[in-house]
ROTOR-815860 format. One record per residue: x, y, z of N, C-alpha, C in turn; residue in three letters. Coordinates in steps of 0.1 Angstrom, whole numbers, padded with zeros to 4 digits, always signed. Atoms other than C-alpha are relative to their C-alpha. Example, Ala and Ser with C-alpha at 12.3 -4.5 7.8 and 13.67 -1.06 7.14 Angstrom:
ROTOR-815860
+0009-0012+0000+0123-0045+0078+0009+0012+0000Ala;-0009-0011+0000+0137-0011+0071-0008+0011+0008Ser;
END
This chain:
ROTOR-815860
-0005+0010+0010-0531+0324-0178-0007-0013+0004Met;+0006+0013-0003-0550+0291-0181+0010-0010+0004Pro;-0009+0011-0005-0535+0261-0163-0008-0012+0003Lys;+0006+0012-0004-0543+0226-0152-0003+0001+0015Ile;+0004+0000-0014-0563+0224-0119-0003-0014+0004Tyr;+0002+0014-0006-0562+0192-0098-0009+0001+0012Val;+0009-0001-0012-0592+0188-0074+0002-0013+0007Leu;-0002+0012-0008-0584+0164-0046+0000+0002+0015His;+0000-0002-0015-0581+0158-0008+0011-0010+0006Glu;-0011+0009-0005-0550+0135-0005+0013+0004-0006Asn;-0012-0005+0006-0516+0150-0010+0009-0012-0004Asp;-0009+0011+0003-0498+0116-0010-0003-0005-0014Ala;+0004+0006+0013-0518+0104-0040+0004+0009-0012Trp;-0002-0009+0011-0509+0135-0060+0015+0002-0003Val;-0014-0002+0001-0471+0135-0055+0006-0005-0013Glu;-0005+0004+0013-0463+0114-0086-0005+0009-0012Pro;+0005-0008+0010-0486+0136-0107+0007+0014+0000Leu;-0008-0013-0001-0468+0168-0095+0013-0002-0007Arg;-0013+0002+0007-0435+0153-0106-0002-0001-0015Ala;+0003+0001+0014-0450+0144-0140-0003+0014-0006Ala;+0003-0014+0005-0463+0180-0144+0013+0008-0001Phe;-0013-0007+0000-0429+0194-0134+0010-0004-0011Asp;-0009+0005+0011-0410+0172-0158-0003+0006-0013Glu;+0005-0005+0013-0431+0185-0186-0001+0015-0001Arg;+0001-0015-0001-0430+0222-0175-0014+0005-0001Gly;+0014-0003+0002-0468+0222-0173-0004+0009+0012Leu;+0005-0009-0010-0485+0250-0154-0013-0006+0007Ser;+0011+0007-0007-0508+0236-0127-0002+0006+0014Tyr;+0004-0005-0013-0526+0244-0094-0008-0011+0006Glu;+0008+0010-0008-0541+0221-0067-0011+0007+0008Glu;+0011-0004-0009-0575+0227-0051-0002-0011+0010Trp;+0002+0010-0011-0576+0208-0018-0014+0002+0005Phe;+0014-0003-0002-0613+0204-0014-0006-0007+0012Leu;+0006+0005-0012-0619+0194+0022-0009+0011+0006Asp;+0008-0011-0005-0634+0228+0029+0003+0012-0009Arg;-0002-0012+0008-0638+0262+0012-0013+0007-0003Gly;+0011-0009+0003-0661+0287-0004-0002+0000-0016Val;+0003-0002+0014-0678+0288-0038-0009+0012-0002Val;+0008-0012+0002-0690+0322-0048-0007-0001-0014Asp;+0007+0003+0013-0716+0315-0075-0002+0013-0009Leu;+0000-0012+0007-0715+0352-0085+0012+0002-0009Arg;-0012-0002+0007-0680+0349-0098+0003-0012-0010Glu;-0004+0011+0009-0667+0329-0128+0013-0007+0005Pro;-0013+0007-0004-0640+0302-0122+0011+0004-0010Pro;-0011-0004+0009-0606+0307-0137+0000-0009-0013Pro;-0001+0008+0012-0598+0295-0172+0010-0011+0001Glu;-0009+0012-0001-0581+0261-0177-0007-0013-0001Gly;+0006+0013+0000-0587+0224-0175+0000-0005+0014Val;+0002+0004-0014-0599+0207-0143-0002-0015+0001Phe;-0001+0014-0002-0591+0172-0132-0005-0004+0014Tyr;+0006+0004-0013-0613+0158-0104+0005-0013+0005Asn;-0005+0012-0006-0597+0133-0081-0005-0003+0014Arg;+0006+0002-0013-0620+0133-0052-0003-0014+0003Met;+0000+0014-0004-0621+0100-0033-0012-0003+0008Ser;+0011+0005-0009-0650+0080-0018+0005-0002+0014Ala;-0005+0003-0013-0628+0073+0011+0005+0012+0008Ser;-0005-0013-0006-0621+0110+0020-0004+0001+0014Ser;+0004-0002-0014-0640+0107+0052+0009-0008+0010His;-0009+0007-0008-0614+0082+0065+0012+0009+0003Thr;-0011-0009-0002-0589+0111+0063-0005+0013+0006Arg;+0006-0011-0007-0612+0135+0083-0005+0011-0010Asn;+0005-0009+0010-0625+0151+0051-0014-0005-0004His;+0013+0006+0001-0661+0141+0057-0008+0006-0012Arg;+0008-0006+0010-0677+0165+0033+0007+0004-0013Phe;-0007-0002+0012-0651+0165+0006-0008-0002-0013Gly;+0008+0003+0012-0673+0148-0020-0012+0010-0002Pro;+0012-0009+0001-0703+0171-0012+0006+0014-0005Glu;-0005-0013+0004-0681+0202-0015+0005+0000-0015Tyr;-0005+0001+0014-0665+0189-0047-0012+0000-0010Thr;+0012+0000+0009-0700+0183-0062-0004+0015-0003Ala;+0003-0014+0002-0707+0220-0056+0010+0007-0009Ala;-0010-0006+0009-0674+0231-0072-0002-0005-0015Val;+0001+0005+0013-0680+0208-0102-0013+0006-0007Leu;+0013-0006+0006-0716+0222-0107+0003+0015-0004Ala;-0004-0013+0004-0701+0257-0107+0009+0000-0012Trp;-0009+0001+0012-0674+0247-0132-0008-0003-0013Leu;+0009+0004+0011-0700+0230-0154-0009+0011-0005Glu;+0008-0011+0003-0722+0260-0153+0007+0010-0009Arg;-0008-0010+0008-0694+0281-0168+0007-0007-0012His;-0005+0006+0011-0685+0256-0194+0015-0003+0000Gly;-0014+0003-0001-0650+0248-0181+0003-0015-0005Arg;-0004+0013+0005-0631+0218-0195+0002-0009+0012His;-0001+0009-0012-0637+0190-0169+0004-0014-0004Leu;-0004+0014+0002-0621+0156-0166-0004-0007+0013Phe;+0007+0007-0011-0641+0132-0144-0009+0010+0007Asn;+0009-0010-0004-0670+0156-0140-0010-0005+0010Ala;+0010+0003-0011-0701+0156-0118-0005-0014+0000Gly;+0005+0013+0001-0714+0123-0131+0010-0010+0005Arg;-0010+0009-0005-0681+0106-0124+0001+0000+0015Ala;+0000-0001-0015-0682+0119-0088-0012-0008+0005Leu;+0012+0007-0005-0717+0105-0084+0003-0015+0001Gln;-0003+0015+0000-0704+0070-0094+0011-0003+0010Leu;-0011+0003-0009-0673+0073-0073-0005-0002+0014Glu;+0005+0001-0014-0693+0077-0041-0012-0009+0002Val;+0011+0010-0001-0720+0051-0048+0002-0012-0008Ser;-0002+0013+0008-0714+0015-0057-0014-0004-0006Lys;+0013+0003+0006-0752+0011-0062-0001+0007-0014Val;+0001-0007+0013-0750+0038-0089+0010-0006-0010Ala;-0010+0006+0009-0718+0022-0103-0006-0013-0007Gln;+0005+0013+0006-0735-0012-0107-0012+0002-0009Tyr;+0011-0002+0009-0766+0002-0122+0005+0005-0014Ala;-0005-0005+0012-0746+0021-0148+0008-0011-0008Ala;-0008+0011+0006-0723-0009-0155-0010-0010-0007Leu;+0010+0010+0006-0754-0032-0160-0007+0006-0012Asn;+0007-0006+0011-0769-0007-0184+0009-0001-0013Ala;-0008+0002+0011-0739-0014-0206+0004-0015-0002His;-0002+0014+0002-0742-0051-0204+0012-0006+0007Gly;-0011+0004-0008-0714-0054-0178-0005-0007+0012Ile;+0005+0008-0011-0720-0082-0153+0007+0004+0013Arg;-0005-0003-0013-0717-0073-0116-0006-0010+0010Thr;+0005+0010-0010-0721-0095-0085-0014+0003+0005Pro;+0014-0002-0005-0757-0100-0072+0002+0008+0013Ala;-0002-0010-0012-0761-0071-0046-0014+0004+0004Thr;+0012-0006-0006-0788-0060-0022+0005+0012+0009Val;-0004-0012-0008-0786-0025-0006-0010+0001+0012Ala;+0009-0001-0012-0801-0019+0029+0005+0011+0009Ala;-0003-0010-0009-0803+0009+0054-0007-0004+0014Val;+0005+0004-0013-0807+0001+0091+0004-0014+0004Gly;-0005+0013-0004-0794-0028+0111-0010-0011-0002Arg;+0010+0010+0001-0826-0048+0112-0002-0003-0015Asp;+0002+0001+0015-0830-0042+0074+0012-0007-0006Thr;-0012+0007+0006-0794-0054+0067-0002-0015+0003Val;+0001+0014-0003-0801-0087+0085-0011-0006-0009Val;+0011+0005+0009-0834-0091+0066+0004-0001-0014Glu;-0005+0000+0014-0818-0082+0033+0009-0011-0003Ala;-0010+0011+0002-0790-0107+0037-0007-0013-0003Ala;+0008+0012+0003-0817-0134+0035-0003-0002-0014Gly;+0002+0001+0015-0820-0127-0002+0012-0005-0007Arg;-0013+0005+0006-0784-0137-0009+0004-0013+0006Ile;-0004+0013-0006-0773-0173-0005+0015+0001+0004Glu;-0014+0000-0005-0741-0177+0016+0009-0009-0009Pro;-0007-0011-0007-0712-0172+0013-0003+0013-0007Pro;+0002-0013+0006-0716-0135+0008+0008+0010+0008Phe;-0008-0010-0007-0698-0103+0018-0009+0012+0002Ile;+0006-0013-0002-0709-0070+0032+0011+0011-0004Thr;-0009-0011+0003-0694-0037+0020-0008+0013+0001Lys;+0007-0013+0000-0702+0000+0022-0002+0005-0014His;+0003-0006+0013-0719+0018-0006+0010+0011-0004Asn;-0011-0010+0002-0695+0048-0002+0012-0005+0008Arg;-0010+0007-0007-0663+0031+0006+0014+0004-0004Ala;-0014-0002+0003-0628+0028-0008+0008-0007+0011Gly;-0009+0007-0009-0599+0009+0008-0006-0012+0007Lys;+0006+0012-0006-0621-0021+0016-0008+0003+0012Gly;+0008-0003-0012-0641-0003+0042-0013-0008+0001Ile;+0012+0008-0002-0668-0025+0057-0001-0013-0007Gly;+0001+0012+0007-0659-0055+0037+0003-0012+0010Val;-0001+0012-0008-0665-0088+0055-0006-0012-0007Arg;+0005+0013+0006-0670-0124+0044-0008-0008+0010Leu;+0008+0008-0009-0698-0145+0059-0004-0013-0007Phe;+0003+0013+0005-0705-0182+0055-0014-0004+0003His;+0014+0003-0003-0740-0181+0070-0007+0012+0005Asp;+0008-0012-0004-0768-0157+0079+0001+0003+0014His;-0001-0002-0014-0765-0162+0116+0012+0008+0004Asp;-0013-0007-0003-0729-0150+0116-0002+0015-0004Ala;+0003-0014+0004-0741-0119+0097-0008+0007+0011Leu;+0009-0006-0010-0769-0112+0122+0008+0003+0013Ala;-0008-0003-0013-0745-0115+0152+0009+0012-0002Arg;-0009-0011+0002-0721-0091+0136-0008+0013-0001Tyr;+0008-0012+0002-0747-0065+0126-0006+0005+0013Val;+0006-0004-0012-0763-0065+0160+0011+0002+0012Met;-0010-0002-0010-0729-0062+0178+0006+0014-0001Ser;-0007-0012+0000-0707-0033+0187+0011+0001-0011Asp;-0010+0000+0010-0683-0044+0160-0005+0005-0013Glu;+0006-0004+0013-0707-0034+0132+0005+0014-0003Phe;-0005-0013+0005-0692-0006+0111-0010+0006-0009Glu;+0010-0006+0009-0719+0016+0097+0006+0008-0012Pro;-0005-0007+0012-0714+0031+0062-0002+0015+0003Ala;+0000-0015-0002-0708+0069+0061-0013+0005-0006Val;+0012-0004+0006-0739+0072+0039-0012-0008+0005Asp;+0010+0008-0006-0759+0047+0059-0004-0013-0008Gly;+0004+0011+0009-0761+0022+0030+0010-0012+0001Ile;-0008+0012-0001-0747-0013+0036-0004-0009-0012Thr;+0002+0009+0011-0744-0037+0006+0002-0015+0005Leu;-0002+0014-0001-0748-0075+0008+0002-0005-0014Ile;-0004+0004+0013-0731-0091-0021+0005-0014-0002Gln;-0004+0014+0002-0726-0125-0036+0016-0001+0000Asp;-0014+0002+0000-0691-0138-0029+0005-0007-0012Tyr;-0005+0006+0013-0672-0145-0061+0013-0007+0004Ile;-0012+0007-0003-0647-0173-0056+0008-0002-0013Glu;-0009+0001+0012-0617-0173-0080+0008-0012+0001Ala;-0008+0012-0001-0598-0204-0089+0015+0004+0002Pro;-0014-0004-0002-0565-0184-0088-0001+0013+0008Glu;+0000-0012-0009-0556-0157-0062+0004+0013-0007Pro;-0003-0013+0006-0557-0126-0083-0013+0007-0005Phe;+0010-0008+0006-0580-0098-0095+0007+0008-0011Ile;-0006-0008+0011-0574-0076-0126-0006+0014+0001Thr;+0004-0014+0000-0575-0038-0126+0003+0006-0014Arg;-0001-0005+0013-0580-0022-0160+0001+0016+0001Val;-0002-0015-0001-0566+0014-0163-0004+0007-0014Glu;+0004-0008+0012-0581+0040-0187+0005+0014+0002Phe;-0005-0014-0001-0566+0074-0195-0006+0007-0013Ile;+0006-0006+0011-0585+0098-0218-0011-0009-0006Gly;+0011+0009+0004-0613+0072-0219+0005-0012-0008Gly;-0005+0011+0008-0590+0047-0237+0009-0009+0009Arg;-0007+0010-0007-0574+0015-0225+0015+0004+0001Phe;-0014-0003-0002-0539+0021-0210+0008-0013+0003Phe;-0006+0013-0003-0529-0012-0194-0009-0007+0010Tyr;+0007+0008-0010-0542-0040-0172+0011-0005+0010Ala;-0010+0005-0010-0525-0049-0139-0007-0011+0008Val;+0005+0011-0007-0529-0082-0122+0005+0002+0015Arg;-0003-0002-0014-0531-0080-0084+0000-0013+0007Val;-0001+0013-0007-0519-0110-0064-0006+0002+0013Asp;+0008-0001-0013-0543-0116-0035+0004-0011+0009Thr;-0004+0012-0008-0525-0146-0020+0005+0004+0014Ser;-0005-0004-0013-0511-0126+0009-0011+0004+0010Gln;+0011-0003-0010-0545-0123+0025-0012+0005-0006Gly;+0012-0005+0007-0569-0109+0000-0011-0011+0000Phe;+0010+0010-0002-0602-0127+0006-0006-0005-0012Glu;+0005+0004+0013-0608-0133-0031-0015+0004-0002Leu;+0014-0005+0001-0640-0113-0028-0001+0012-0009Cys;+0001-0012+0008-0654-0087-0051+0000+0013+0008Pro;+0000-0011-0009-0642-0058-0030+0013+0008-0003Ala;-0012-0008+0001-0617-0030-0028+0012-0006+0006Asp;-0011+0008-0008-0596-0049-0002-0007-0007+0011Ala;+0006+0008-0011-0603-0074+0025+0010-0001+0012Cys;-0008+0004-0012-0575-0087+0047+0014+0006+0000Arg;-0014-0005-0001-0543-0069+0038+0000+0011+0010Ile;+0000-0010-0010-0534-0048+0068+0006+0013-0005Pro;-0005-0013+0003-0527-0011+0067-0010+0008-0007Gly;+0010-0009+0005-0547+0019+0058-0002+0000-0015Glu;+0000+0000+0014-0538+0020+0021+0006-0012-0006Asp;-0008+0012+0004-0525-0015+0017-0004-0005-0014Ala;+0004+0005+0014-0546-0023-0014+0002+0011-0010Phe;-0001-0011+0010-0540+0011-0030+0012-0004-0009Cys;-0011+0003+0009-0518+0004-0061+0012+0009+0002Pro;-0012-0009-0002-0496+0033-0051+0008-0004+0012Ala;-0007+0004-0012-0487+0017-0018+0010-0011-0003Ala;-0011+0010+0002-0455-0004-0016+0004-0005+0013Glu;-0004+0007-0012-0443-0029+0010+0011-0009-0004Asp;-0011+0009+0004-0409-0045+0008-0002-0014+0004Glu;+0003+0013-0004-0423-0075+0025-0010-0007-0009Lys;+0010+0005+0010-0449-0080-0003+0004+0004-0014Leu;-0005-0004+0013-0429-0076-0035-0009-0007-0011Pro;+0006+0006+0012-0445-0082-0069-0015-0003+0001Gly;+0014+0003-0001-0481-0081-0058-0008+0006-0012Leu;+0006-0006+0011-0488-0059-0088+0008-0002-0012Phe;-0008+0003+0012-0478-0069-0123-0009+0004-0013Arg;+0007-0004+0013-0488-0052-0156+0002-0011-0010Ile;+0000+0012+0008-0498-0079-0179+0000+0003-0015Val;+0001-0002+0015-0495-0084-0217-0014+0000-0004Ser;+0014-0001+0004-0526-0077-0237-0008-0014+0000Pro;+0007+0013+0000-0533-0114-0241-0004-0006+0013Gly;+0004+0005-0014-0535-0119-0203-0009+0009+0007Asp;+0009-0009-0006-0558-0090-0197-0014-0002-0005Gly;+0014+0001+0005-0594-0083-0206-0001-0001-0015Pro;+0001+0002+0014-0607-0093-0240-0005+0013-0006Asp;+0003-0012+0008-0615-0067-0267-0014+0004+0003Ala;+0015-0003-0002-0653-0069-0261-0002+0007+0014Asp;+0002-0006-0013-0650-0062-0224+0007+0014+0001Leu;-0006-0013+0000-0626-0033-0230-0009+0010-0007Val;+0009-0008+0008-0650-0019-0256-0012+0004+0009Ala;+0011-0003-0009-0679-0021-0231+0004+0010+0011Arg;-0005-0010-0010-0658-0004-0204+0001+0014-0006Tyr;-0002-0013+0006-0649+0024-0228-0013+0007-0003Gln;+0014-0006+0003-0686+0030-0238-0006+0004+0014Arg;+0005-0004-0013-0695+0030-0201+0007+0013+0005Phe;-0007-0012-0004-0668+0055-0193-0005+0013-0008Leu;+0004-0011+0008-0678+0078-0222-0013+0005+0004Ala;+0014-0004-0003-0715+0078-0213-0001+0006+0013Asp;+0001-0005-0014-0707+0087-0177+0010+0011+0003Asn;-0009-0012-0002-0682+0115-0183+0012-0003+0008Gln;-0012+0004-0007-0653+0095-0169+0011-0001-0009Ile;-0011-0001+0009-0620+0102-0185+0012-0008+0005His;-0011+0007-0006-0595+0086-0161-0005-0009+0011Ile;+0006+0009-0010-0603+0055-0141+0007-0013+0000Ala;-0004+0014-0001-0594+0020-0129-0012-0008+0002Gly;+0012+0008-0001-0620-0007-0133+0005-0014+0004Ile;-0005+0013-0005-0616-0040-0113-0010-0011-0003Glu;+0008+0011+0002-0629-0074-0121+0007-0013+0005Tyr;-0004+0013-0005-0626-0110-0109-0006-0011-0009Ile;+0005+0011+0008-0630-0143-0128-0003-0012+0009Ile;+0004+0011-0008-0649-0172-0112+0005-0013-0006Asp;-0004+0014+0004-0644-0210-0116-0005-0003-0014His;+0005+0003+0013-0665-0210-0147+0005+0009-0011Asp;-0005-0009+0010-0645-0183-0164-0008+0012-0002Gly;+0009-0011+0001-0672-0157-0159+0007+0012+0006Val;-0006-0012-0005-0660-0121-0155-0010+0008+0008Val;+0008-0008-0009-0675-0101-0126+0007+0014+0003Trp;-0005-0014-0002-0669-0063-0125-0006+0005+0013Thr;+0005-0003-0013-0671-0050-0090+0004+0014+0005Tyr;-0003-0014-0005-0655-0015-0087+0005+0009-0011Asp;-0004-0011+0009-0649+0017-0106+0007+0011+0009Val;-0007-0010-0009-0622+0040-0091+0004+0012-0009Asn;-0002-0012+0008-0622+0075-0106+0011+0009+0004Thr;-0012-0007-0004-0592+0087-0087+0012-0010+0001Asn;-0009+0012+0000-0570+0058-0097+0015+0004+0003Thr;-0014-0001-0003-0534+0054-0085+0007-0011-0007Asn;-0008+0009+0007-0505+0034-0099+0011-0005+0009Tyr;-0011+0005-0008-0479+0011-0085+0013+0002-0007Asn;-0012-0004+0006-0444+0024-0092+0009-0012-0004Ser;-0008+0012+0003-0427-0010-0090-0004-0007-0012Val;+0006+0007+0012-0450-0026-0115+0003+0008-0013Ala;-0002-0009+0012-0447+0004-0138+0014+0000-0005Glu;-0015+0000+0004-0409+0005-0137+0003-0013-0007Thr;-0003+0013+0007-0408-0032-0146-0006-0001-0014Ala;+0007+0000+0013-0432-0027-0175+0004+0012-0009Ala;-0003-0012+0008-0419+0007-0187-0012+0008-0004Gly;+0012-0008+0002-0454+0022-0185-0003+0007+0012Gln;+0002-0009-0012-0463+0051-0163-0012+0008-0001Phe;+0013-0006+0001-0498+0062-0156+0000+0015+0003Gly;+0001-0015-0003-0492+0096-0140+0007+0008-0011Met;-0006-0007+0011-0469+0106-0168-0010+0001-0012Arg;+0010+0000+0011-0496+0096-0193-0011+0010+0003Ala;+0011-0009-0004-0522+0116-0174+0005+0014-0002Ile;-0005-0014+0002-0499+0147-0174+0001+0003-0014Ala;-0001-0002+0014-0493+0143-0211-0014+0003-0006Glu;+0014-0001+0005-0531+0139-0217-0005+0014+0004Tyr;+0005-0013-0005-0540+0170-0196+0007+0011-0006Leu;-0008-0011+0007-0512+0190-0212-0005+0002-0014Gly;+0006-0002+0013-0526+0183-0246-0013+0007+0000Arg;+0014-0006-0001-0561+0192-0235+0001+0015+0004Glu;-0002-0014-0003-0548+0224-0220+0004+0009-0012Leu;-0004-0007+0013-0531+0234-0253-0012+0002-0009Val;+0012+0000+0009-0563+0225-0272-0010+0010+0005Ala;+0010-0009-0005-0584+0247-0249+0004+0014+0000Ser;-0005-0014+0000-0563+0278-0253-0002+0007-0014Arg;+0001-0007+0012-0568+0305-0279+0014-0001-0007Pro;-0012+0001+0008-0542+0304-0308+0010+0011+0005Ala;-0011-0009-0004-0509+0320-0299+0004+0000+0014Gly;-0004+0002-0014-0509+0312-0262+0008-0013+0002Leu;-0008+0012-0003-0483+0288-0249-0004-0006+0013Ser;+0002+0006-0012-0485+0263-0221+0008+0006+0011Val;
END
C-alpha cells in the first residue's frame, strides 16, 4: 500500500511532523539515512517521498548522510517516484555556493562571497573582500564556522591558529558583513512551493547581525526555529503580510524554488541600512517554532502533512484510500 516516506537523519526535528501525520490518520514511514543499502536491481516502494536531509548532519555523527541520501534520491528518480525536495534540492542544501549561484540566476541579491580551499588560500581570498566580513562553511547549518572579522590580520591569525574550524567539504566562504539597522532577520516559509508565512527572528540576544545561519546564540540548535528557551521568549514572531517580503521578492523566491525542485523550504534574508534586501540562506529541511505558531494560529508541520496527504491521494490509482 503506498504511503508517505520521510527521509531524514534527526529524530527530534521529525517529532511534530509525526504528530501531524497521526492526527490526520496518514500512513507514513521514516527512512533514517545515516547508513544503509540501495539495491539498484530492485524498485522502490510506491508512495510519495519527502527529503529532509540536513547540511549539518555531520555534526550529529552522520557524516555521509547527504551522500547516501543522494544515492537514494537517484534511485527514486530513476523509478519515477513522487519526490518532494528531490536531488537538486539536496545539492543546494549542502552547498551555499550552489545556493547563491541559483539565487543570482533568478535576480535575487546575495552578499558578496569568495570561496576558498586551503588555509593559505583562505587568507589570500579574504583580501578580495573589504572588512568587516564573515567566514562561514559552504556545507554548514547551525551557524557552523561563522565568525565576524573587522580586519584582514585578525582573519589571518585565526586561520593559521589551532582555533580554525575547517569545513567538512573543505570549502570556506569569506562573505561581506551585512549590517542591519534593526536587530532582526526574516525567514520566509514555503510549502508546496507557495508562500506560507514569514517569521521575524529577533537577533538582539547575541546574533551578530550577519548573513549567516547563526552566530553567537549558545547551544547546538539555538538558532533552529524549532528550539525553545524559556529565557529567550518571543525571539520568533510570525508577521503580517505587510511586514514581510514584498510580492516581487516572494514571486522571485517561488520561481527559484520551482526551477530547483524545492517544494518545502525556509529562505532567510536581512535588510541593510539602505533598505536593500540580501538573501543568504536556503534551508530545505525547515523547522518551525511552536510558540510563534501558537500565537499566530499557523502551523507549518500540519500544513506539510496536509500537503503530502493530498499528494499521496493524487498519486494513487482510483479506488484506493489513504
